[in-house]
N, C-alpha and C positions, 0 to 999 in steps of 0.2 A: 265201742270195739269189743268183740267177743273174746272170751278167755283163750280159745284156741289160737286166734290171730295174735294175741299178745304173746303166747308161748312161742309161736313161730318167729315172731320179731326178735324175741330174746335169743333164740337159737341162732338166728342170722348174725347177731352181734358176737356170739361166743365161738362160732365155728367158721372155718374157711368157706368162702363162697366159690364153688367150683365153676369154671368157665373154660372155654377152649383156649383162652389166652390168660394163663397165670391164675393165681388165686389171691385172695385178700382176707385178712382177719383184723378185727378191732383189737387194740391194745389200750391200756390206760393212756388217756390224753391223745390218742391218735390211731394209726392203722399201720399194718405191715403187709406189703405186697411181695409175693414170690413170683418172679418172672419165669418165662419159659426156660431161660438159661440157668435158673436156680439161684439167681441173685435175689437177695431180700432187701427191699427198700422200705425202711421204716420212716414214717413222718409223724412227728409229735407237735402238738399245738401249744402255744402260750396264750395267756389271757390277753396280751396286747396285740395278738395277731401274728406274732413271729412263729415260723415253722422251723423245727429242727429236722434235718434230713440225714439219715444214716444208711449207707449202702454197704453190704458185706454178705458173705455166706451166713454170718450170724451177727446181726447188729449189736447183740449184747456184749460182743467182744470189744466194743469201743472203749478205750481206756478213759478214766476220769479226765475231764478237761482241765488244763492248767489255766485257760483263759476264762471260761464261763463258770459263773458261780451260782446261777439260778437254774432250777430244774423246770421242766415243762409243767404248766399248771392250767392249761386251757381245757375247755369242755366243748370241743367242736362238734358240729353236726356231721355224721358219717353217712355216706351214700355210695352204693356201687350198682352199676348196671350190667355187670358181666364183662365189660371191655375196659372200663376205667373205674377208679375209686376216688372219692374226694372227701376232704375235710373242709368245712366252712365255719368261719368265725365272723363276727361282725365287721372285722377289718379286711379279711382276705380269704381266698379259697385256694387250696392246693389240690391238684388233680394229677393222678398217677395212672399211666397205662399199665394194665395188668400183663400184657405180653412182654413189653420191653422195659418197663419201669420208667418211662419218660415222664419227667416232672414238668408241670405247668403251674404257674402261680398267677393269680388274678387279684386285683384290688377289689374293694367293695363295689365299685362301679362296673365291674366285669371286664376291665381293661387288662390286657396281658402285661404282666411284669417280667416274668421269666418263662422261657420256652426252651427246654433242654433238647440238645441234639444227642439222642441216646447212643448212636454208634460211636461217639467219641468217649463215652464213659470207659474208664480203665481201672481194673483192679489186678495189677500184674505182680506176681510173687517176686520178691528180691530177698537176698540173704545179707544180713548185717551182723557181724560178730558171731556168726553161726546161728543166728536167730531168724525165724521167718517174719518178714514184713511185706508190705505191699506198696508198690508205686501206684499212685492214683491220679485220676484226671476226670473233670467234668467240663462241659461246654454248653453255653446258652446263647440265645439271641443272635444267631448267625446273621451277618449282614446288617447289624444294628447301626443306627446313627445316634444313639443316646450318648450323653456325657457321663464319664466315669472318673471317680475321684477317690482319694484316700490312700490306703496301702502303706501309710507310715511316711517316712522321710527318705526321699531319693533326690540326688543333686544332679540331675541331668536336664533341668529346665522342662520337665514334663508336667503339664498342668492337667489337661484332659487326657486320660489314658486310652481312650478309644483309638485303636490303631497303633498303640505303643506296646512295648514289651517291658516288663518289670520283673527283676529277680529279687525275691524276698530272701535275703541272706544278711545276717547281722555283720556289720563292719563299722570301723571307726566313724564313718560318715553316712552310713545307711542304717535305717531303723525299719525293721520288718514288723508291720502291723497288718495282718491279713484281713482287713475290712475294706470292702469296696462299696462305694455309694453311687447311685445312678440317678440321673435326672428323670428317669421313668417312675421313680417313687419306691425304690427298694434298696436295701443294702444286703451284702452277703458277707458273713463272718465265716471264713474258711478255717476250721478247727484242725490245724496241723502245724506242728512245730519244726518240721524238716524244711530244707530249702524248697521253695515253692516258686513256680514261674507263672506269672499272670500274662496272658497274651500267647505268644509262641510257646508251646509246651516243651519244645526241645531246646537244649542249651546251644548257644552259638558255637560254631566251630572256628578254629584258627584258620585264617584265610590263606589258601594256597594260590599263589599267582600262577599264571600260565607257564608251562615248562618252556625252556629255551633250547633251541636246536644248536648243537655244537657245530662250529665250522668243520668241514671235511678235513681229514688228515691222510697223509700218504700211507702210513702203516698203522692202522688203528689198534691192532693187537686184540687178543681174545677178550679182554675185560673192558674194551672201549664202550662207553655209554654215549649214544648219539644225542641224548637229551640230558639236561641238567635241571635241578629244581629252579623254580621260577623267580625267586627273589635274588637279585644281584645285590650283595651287601658289601659296602665299602666302609672300612674302619680307618679313622683318622686320629692322630695325636697332634694337636695343634692344626696346622695346615698340611701336615704330612700324611699322605696315604700310606698306611703301614701294612694293610692286607686287603685283598678282595676275594670274596668267595660267594658261592651260590648256596641258598638256604631254602628249605622246604617251607618254613613259616617264620614269621617274626615272633620269637618266643624266648624272652628272658623274663618270664612272669614272676617266678618265685626264687627263693634262695637256692633251691636245688638246681635251677636252670643256669645259674652262673657258671657251672662247670663247663658249659659249652663255649665259653668266651674264648676267642682266639688268643693265643699266648702273645702274639706280636702287639696286641692292642692293650695289654695290661699295664705297661710301664707308667709309673708316675700318675696314677689316677687318684681320685678322692673317694674314700669308701662311703657307701650309702648309709651305713649304720653309725659310723664314728665321726665322719667328716674329716678324718685324718688321712694324710698321704700314706698309701700302703707300702711304698718303697723307701720312704724317708727322704726323698729328694723333691725338687721343685715340681709342683703339680702342673699338668698340662691339660688343656681343654680336650676332652674326648668327644668325638662325634661318630655317629654311624648314619649312613644313608642307604636305605633300601629302595630299589627301583624294580618295578615289575608291571606286567599287564594282567588284567583279569577279564576274562571273557565269560559273561553270565550265560547261563542256559535258559533263564527265564527273564521276561521283561517285567518291569515294575519297580517298586521302591525296595531297594536292597538296604538292609540295616547293618551298621558296623558299630563296633565298640572297640575303642583304643584304651587298653589298660596301660597306664604309664606313670612315671615320675620324672622329675627334672623337666627340661624343655623338650617338647615334641610338637611337630607339625606334620600334617597330612595334606598332600596335594593330589587332585584328580584332574588329569588332562591339563596340568599346569596351573590349576586354580586352587588356592588354599581353601580347604574345607574344615580344618581344625587347627587350632594353635593353643596349647595349654601348658601350664607349669604346675607341678606339685612337688612338695618336699619329698626327698628320696625315700625316706622310711615309711611314707604313707601313700603309695600309689593307689589309684582307683580308676574306674571306668569313666570315659566320656563317649557319648553317642554321636553319631552322624549318619545321615541317610544319603543315598545316591539313587536317582532315577536312571535306570540302565535299560538298554535294549538287548534282547537275546541275540547272541552271536556277534555283538559289536563290542570289541575290547575297550576297556578304559585303562589308561596309563596311571599308575599309582606311584607315589613317591612319599616315603616317610623319612623325616629328618629328626635326629634325636641326639641330645647331649646328655649322656647317661651318668658319667661319674659313678659307675657301679650301681646304677639304678635298676629299674624294672620296666619291662614293656612287653606287650603282646597285642596283636591285632586280630579281632574276631569278626565274623560275618554270618549273616543269615539270609537265605534266599527269600524272595517275596512269598507270602502266603496267598492263597486264593482270597479274593476280596471278602467272601462271606466268612472266612476264618480270620482274616486280618482285622475285621470289625466285628468282634464277638466278645463274649465274656467267658474266659477260660482260666481254670486253675489246674495246675499239675504239680504234684508233690513227689519228692523222692522216696519218702518212707512214711507209712502209717499202718494202722491196724484195720482201718475202715476208711471209706469216704464219709466225712462228717462235716456238715456245714449248717448255717442258720440263715434263713431268709427273713429279713426285717422289712415289713411294709411301712410306708409313711408318706404323708402328703407333702412333706417339705424336707429339705436337708437337715434342718434342726430336729425334726421328728426322727430321722434316721440316726442321728447322733444319740438322741435320747434312747432309742431302741438298743443301740450298741451298749450303752451304759447300763440299761436294765439287765442285759445279759452278763456283762463283765464287771460291773460294780461302778458306783458313783465316784465322781472326782471330789474328794474332800476339799474344803476351803483351805487355802494357804494363809499364813499370817499376813496381815496388812503390810508389814514392813517389806515383805518379799517383792512388792510391786514398786518399791523405790529403786534407787540406783545401786548396783553392785560393782565394786572395783576389785579386780584380780590381776595377777601377773604370774607368768611362768618364770620365776617363782619368787616369793619373799623369802630371803635367806636367813633372816633373823627376826625375832619378835619385835625388836626396836625398829627395824626397817618397815614392817607393816604398820606399826603405830605411828611412825613418822609420816607415812603417806596419809593416814586418816587425819592427823593433826593439820596437814597442809590443806586438805579439803575444808576443814572447819575454819582455819584462818582465812582462807580465800572466800568463805561464805558461798561455797558451791554445794548444793544438796547431795547427800549421800546417806545410805542406810546400811550397807553391808560391805564388809571386807572379807576377802577369801584367802585362806592359807592353802596353797597348792601342795603338791607332793614333796617328799624328801625333807620333812622336818625331823625325821628320825635319824639315828646314827647310820652311817653308810651301809653297814653290813646287817641291818636289822629290819629290813622291809617286812611288814606284817606284825611287827611288835606293837605298833600304834604308840610307840614311845617317842619322847622328844629328845633330841640331841641337847644335852645340858649346856654345851658351849654356845649354842646359837639360840636356844629357847630355854633359858634357865628357869623360867617360872610361868608355865602355860596358864595356870589359874589366874595369875596377875594379868597376863595378856588378855584373857577373856574379860576380866573385871575392868581393865582400862578401856577396852573397846566399848563396853557398856557405859562406862562413865562419860564417854564421848558421844553418847546417844546413838550408837550403832550396834550392829550384830556381826557375828563372825561365823563363817562357814569353813569347815576343814575337810580336806581331802582324805578319804579312807577307801582303800582298795580291797578287793577280794584276793589279792596276791600275797604270797608268803615265801620268804626264804625258809627252807625246810629245817634249818637248825635253830630257828627262833623258838622260844617257849610256846608261843601260840601255834606255830607250824607243827611242832612235835605233838602237841595235844590233839590237834585235828588228825594228824597222820596215825596216831595210836588207835583211832576209831575208824580208820579207813575213809577219812573224809577229805583227804587231799588227793588231787589228781596225780597219779604216779608217772604217767607216760611222758609228760614234759621233762621230768627229772631223768627218766631212763634215756631220753633222747639227748641228754647233756646240754640242753639249751640254756644259754646264759643271757642275761639282760645287758643293758648299756651302761650300768652304773659302775664307776671305778674300773676295776679289772674285769668286771662282768661276774655275775653271781647266778648259780643255779636257782631256779624259781619255779613256782607253780601256783595254782589257784585252789581255793576250797570248793567242795562239791555241795551246792545249796539245795539239792533235791530231796533232802529228808528234814523233818522237823528238828531232829537232834543237831544236825549240822548248822541249821539256821540259828538255833538257840545258843550253841557254843560260840558261833561267830559274833552274835550280838553281845553276849556276856563279855567276851574279850574286848569288844569295842566300848561297851558301857563302862567297864572298869577303868579303861585307859583314857577315854575321851568324853563320853556322855556326862560322867560325873564331874568333869571339870567345867561344865557349863556351856559348852559350844552350842550354837543355835541351829546350825544347819549342816547337812551332810552331803559332800560331793563324792559320789560313787563313780569312780573313773574306770575305764577299760572293762565295762561290764558286758562285752560281746560274748564270751570273754576274749581279750586280746593279750595273750601271755607271750607271744613272740611274733613280731611283725613279719609279714611276707612269707609265712608258711603257705603251702597250698591248701585249698579248701579240704581236700581229702585228708591231709595231715592234721588240720584243725579238727575235723570231725572225729578222726581216730583218737586224738588226744582228749577229746571232750566226752568220751564214753564214761558214764557216771560210775565211779568205783563203788558207791554205796548201793545203787539200785541195779547196776548192770545194764541199764538202758543204753543202747548205742548212741554215740554222739551225733551221728547223722540223723537220728530220729528226733532229737531234742535240740537241734542246732540253733534254733532261734529263741529258745525259751529261758536261757540262763538269766538275763536281766530281770525277768519277772519274778522268778523264785527268789533271787537274791534281794531285790527291793522289798518284796513282801515280808521277808524275814526281818529286815531292818525296821520297816514301818511297824510291824507288830511289836517288836522290842521297844521302840520309842514310845508307842502308845501305852505300853505297860509301865515303862520307867517314868514317863511324864504324862500322867493320865488326863490332865486338863490343858495340855499344850499342843497346838497344832504342829505336827511334824513337817519338816521341809527336807525333801530329798532331791538332789540333782544328779541324774544318771545319764551316761553317754549313750546308752542303748535302751531299748524298750521292746515290748511285745504287747499283744492284745490284753487289756486289763491292767496295764501298768499304772493307769491313772488312779486306781483304787489304793495304791500304795503311797499316796501323798507324794507322788513323784512328778517332777518336771524333767524335761529332756532338753539336751542341746545338740547342736548339729555337728559336733566333733571338731577335729583338728583341721579345719578348712584353711585353704591358702588365702593369702592377702592379695587377691587379684580382683579386677573389676568383674570378670566373668563369674567368679565365685560369689561376689556380693549379689549379683542378679540371681544366681542359682538358689540363694537362700529363700527368695520370696516363694517360689513354688514348693520348695522343700518344707518350709514352715506352714504354708497354707494347707497343703495336703496332709501333713501330720496333724494339724489342728482339726480338720474335718474328719480325720480318722477317729476322733473321740478323745484326744489327749489335749487338754486346753492350755497347759502351761509349758511354753517352749522358749528357748533362747538360743543365742549364737555368740561366738567370740567377736565382739565388735572390732573391726579392723582386720579380721582374719587371724588365725593362730600363727601361721608360719610365713615368714617373709623371704622373698628372693634376696640374693646377695646385693642386687643393684639398689636395694632400699637401705643398705647399711650406712653407718655414719661415715665410712670411708668414701662414699660416693654422694656428696651433698647435692649434686645436680638432680638426683632422683628423689630427694626428700620432698619437694613440693608436691609431686604426684602422690607419694605415700601419705602426706598430711591430708590431701584432698580426699583420698580413698578413705582414710579413717573418719574424716568429717562426714562424708556421705554415709558411711556405714553407721556412724553414731546417730544420724538423723533417723535412719531405719530402725535402729535399736530402741529409740525413744518411743516408737509405736509398735514394739513387739510385746508379747505378753509379759516377758521378763526383760529387764533393761540391764545388761551386764557387759562390762568390758574385760577382755582377757586376751593374752597372747604373749608371744616371745618379743624380744627386743625389736624395735624401740619400745621403751616403756610407755604405757597408755594413759597414765594418770592425767586428768585434764590440766592441772596446773603445770605439769611437766611437758606434755606433748605440744602445748600451745604457748609455751613461755616466750618464744620469739616472734609470735604471730598474733598481734592483738585482735585482728578480725576473726581468726580461728577461735581464740579464747572466747570472744563474744558469741560466736555461733554455737560452740559446745555448751557454754553456760546457759544460753537461751533454751536449749533443749533439755538440759537438767531441770531448769525451772518450770518449763512448760509441762514436763512430765509430772512434776510434783503438784502443779496447779490443777492438772487433770485427774488427780487421785480420786476425788469423789465419783467421777465418771468411771475410772478404771476399776476401782474397788467394787462398785456396783456390778460391773461386768463380771468381775471375779466371783462375786457371790452368786451370780446367775449360773455359773458353771455347776454349782451344787443344787440350787433351788430349781432352776429351769433346764438343767443339762445344756447350758449355753456354751458358746464358742467365742473366744475373744478375737483371734486372728481368723478372718472369714474370707475364703475365696469368694470372688464376686458372684459366683453361681449360687451361693447359699441364699442370697437375697434377690437376685435378678435372673433366675433360671429361665424365664421366658425370653430374655434377650440373648439370642444365640451368639452375639458378638463377644460376650464375656466368657464363654465356655473355655476358650483357649488362652485367655490373657494370663501371662505368667509373670508380669512385673507390676501389678497393682493388686490391692486387696482392701478389705474393710477392717478397721479396728473398732470392733463393736458395730452397732447398727448405724452410727452417725458419720464416721470419719472414713473418707476414701484416701488411702495412702499411696503415693506414687514415688518410690525411691528412685534416685538418680544413680545409674550404674555405668556411666561413661566418663572418662577423664576429660576435664575441661568443658563439659557440657554446661551451658547456662540456660537451657530450656529443654523441655522434653514433651513429647506427645502423650496426652492422657485421654483415655476414653471414659466418658461419663455415661454410666449405664442408663438405658431407657427406663422410663417408669417413675422418674423423679427429677426435680430440678436440683441444682447443686450450687453452693456458695464457695467461691475461691477464698480459702482461709487467709491468703496473703492480701487480697484487695477488697474483699467483701462483695465482689461482683457476683450476681446471680446468673446462672447459665442453665440452659435447657439440657436435659439428658438425651441420650441417644446420639451423641455427636463426639467427635474427637477434637480436642482443643490443644493448642500449643501453650503450655504453662511455663511461665518464667521460673528459673531455678538458679538464682545466684548461689555462689559456693556455700554460703552460710545458711541457706534455707532450702527446704525440700517442698515440692508441690504437695498441697493438702487441700482436700475439699470436704465440705460438710453437706450432708443430704438435707434438702428442704423438708421441714416437718420435724426436724430433730430438736431435742432439748438436751443441752450439754451443761452439767453443773461443774463449776471450777471452784477450788479452794484458794486460799491466799498463798503467797510466796513463803514457803517454809524450808527449813534445812534438813528435816527428816520427817518421816511419815507420822511419828508420834507427837510432833509439835502442833498443838492446837488443832487436833483432828475434827473438832466440832466448832471451829471458828467460822467466820463469815463465809457465806456462799455467794458466788455470782452465777446466776442461771442464764445461759445464753439460749435464746429462742431463735430458730431459723424458720421464718414463715414460708408459705407455699403449699402447705398441707397440714392437716391436723397431726398432732404429735403428743406423745406421752413419755414420761420417764419416771421410774419408781426408784428414788434414791434409797440405797441400802447403807445402814450404819450398824456397827456392833463394837464390842470391846476390842477386837482386832487380833487377839492372840489365843484366846481360850476356845473351848468347844461350846460356848454359849449359843452359837448359831444352830447347833443341833438340838438345843433345848428351847428354841424359839426365843432366845434372849437377843433380840435385834429390833431395830425400828425401820419403818418405811415412811417416806414422804413422797406422795405421788404428785407429779406435776403434769398438767394437761393443757394443751394449747388448742383452742378453737380458732381455726384459721379464718373462717368466714366472719366470726364476731370479733376477731382480734382480741381474744380474752385468754389470759393465763389463770388457771386455777391451781392454787397450792392446797392440796387436800389435807384432811385431818391426819395427823401423825398416827400410824398404827404400830403398836408394840413399844417395847422399851428394853433397855439393857443397863447393867450396873454402870454408874457414872455418866449416864446420858444427860446432856445439857437440856434444861427446860425451855430455854429461849434461844433461837437462832436468828442472826441478822442475815437476811437474804436480799441480795440485789438482783435486778433483772435487766438484761440487755436484749432488746428485740431488734434483730438485724433487718436492714432494708436495702433496696436495690441501689440507692444513691449514696450510701455511706462508704467511705473509703478507709483504707488501712487494714492492718491485720485484725481479724475478727476477735481473737481471744485477748487482744490488748485493749479492747474497748472497755470503758468504765461503765458501771450501771447508771441508768437514768432514773431509776426508782429503787428505793429500799423499803423493806418492811421488817418489823420486829415480829418474828413468827414464834408463837407460843404453843404450837401444836394444833390450833384450831384452823379450819379451812379459811382460805383467803382468795378472793377473786380480784384480778387486776385487769383493767381494760386499757388497750393501747391504740 
């Protein structure tokens, strides 16, 4: 090439390329297109093939990301032909139209991953707290049939989001993680912390029923209205109709809306926040019935959301379409759809027993099919459009790409994968110790006890101090728990009473939110106390918070940290607008609406950084109720919030946990049995207790195959020796799953290590491993626990069997009978009350340990390796010290097991690596399962044993 040609090539890289349709210039790691409309679309490449896309008048105005911790580092090939410009990496290619900025992304094989619909792109100015911000939107792949997953935790039984709407807004039971994964082979990380809508970009509106014509009157008068609002509302106290009126919408959604309640219906109700009679006399059952018709203007699937607490039912043309209960202080949404025809009215009826609860009915018209089935993100506030496109050939690769951007998931301590017992709440330290002793006396395995909130003196929330009357010696409490071979987690909130010493210290530096105090909001403790939260958005605030926590709690030796109400939830049932207003950061001035979803990330990162400094060779463990993109790097596990103890809520946990897990956050748990119970499950109504016990038992079975195994909730008490004391069969069933969980620890802990070493996922929606089987895409009540175990929870009362779909592409062993079944079929699995259907994939190798009482008991004892023939298989057993950071220093050992199905040969490979205290010799037994062997597979004893000294061994069967 001549020198002049080289010079011209360099100039082309440094200066804009003029064209009739926009311009483009190269920038470090990428390119920037300026469209005809003056928008600038910057695309940056990463070495792994990820692209960052930023759209704005000036992409450099994009603020530093809270989620993403890695900068662009790719060296893509750049090309422009005057109409388009492209960046190409070995993994993917991004193409941008110069005229309109339309983005298209292709994989290495040239297949389309994303195709933007440029007319939908939006950068609309909005004003927040007097500051300029932008409402944003993008849309891709109109009319797509791909499967879509992730987005955090949402409890509306949505598995595949194609055709669904999801609002990303933190709540007690909703976790916003703006990462969406597709069966086409890409993920999108939407870098925006405001409320974001995936699917329909518009918020649903409150449903207005058809107006009702008044009967004619003889003398109507000048103010007579011939029409009235469409909902006829009837208010009852007991069976007595106390008032009837017409209402525009069904709308008692928030505290402020209670002012519209009719005076006649107020007498003798039970308050939603206190549970006490508001008039001091005998409580009456309160009911409201709304009736109305709705005539749609468009045909198709109409979407509805009922926001409610207490008992609520919805009927359409006389057919029940929804029936739910939720505790009054924690209302949330339930979705339902109706296929309606334009011009044909549907009669709707809503029945509600409020007791001063909350309710509102929302609706959205059908979207055009090409929009209903598309990939759309719309956010309320940002400085730019900013998102990342992650290519990958599998769902696991997409999870790995997310973690490369937002941070790896550090290993949790081994004991975290044992059983956790909690209660709302242990009132004294002796009460907690007594429960732990009962487990040890009954020889039921357990590893962790949990001290929930309110161990402090009543008027000192935020002091992190212990009430000396109830917890006279917290150091001794920790020591005695440790002496009983267990660990203890303690609840620590970001909430403060302003007159505590800790609150005053933070307030003096403008690090407490003032607006909740100015609003005069009081909590539910005693007479009610003014309260607020700290502002975690500065390093100074996070450092002060952790120092206060360290001095009061960390230095006493507690092992784990339960960070509650991290949405933040400082006052239940405020409107979203009020929450956003009060969340405006006093330290930074950033409006609350712009950072609505990010509080739990900043808070958890501050605590994790403090723990790592205070205990430099100990793995932190944080359990937080809310999360955001990147929360996994803060050594944080998440749980599903204060869910209700209902069968529907049990089933909702499956899709909630599976989608949160595939979002890149591997450690998740839930309150076994549901947190809050209906009155009908109280001890005063013993006829209902058999159902409650069965619900708890079914939930417990599911919990044993969740990433973290944890029981928690309100009365009745959940401790295994207590809840099953009058039911020997239930005690056997619960104890069976305690022990099976502990026997499975070699398998589970290896999966846990895989979340760090291979960016793995413990709780796996079926689509992760069987994406080619379209029947699994929408399954919301089955999942894989690791690569081997197919879990099918039972979520119907009195069910003693259930249908289970076995994915195509593998054979399956029924864990209860040992029977081998072909994949690609639906089977009816037996499900006695004390057992849950479980299947093992052919070709799996599942190592089990012996029956122990805690995870630290003989962790390198005898192994039983279960081999399930039908395909070649492998499993790389992982072992380490269990608590320190040796895993990051390569202080661990691996033993690889490989099964050759044709030769019926198991190879135990040479041990790789070592760690302090590693046993030199292991006794390993082998069980090879077959078609004609009956009984529970994991109860079978080994037919052969070997003394393994680290050298390779081959065994033929």
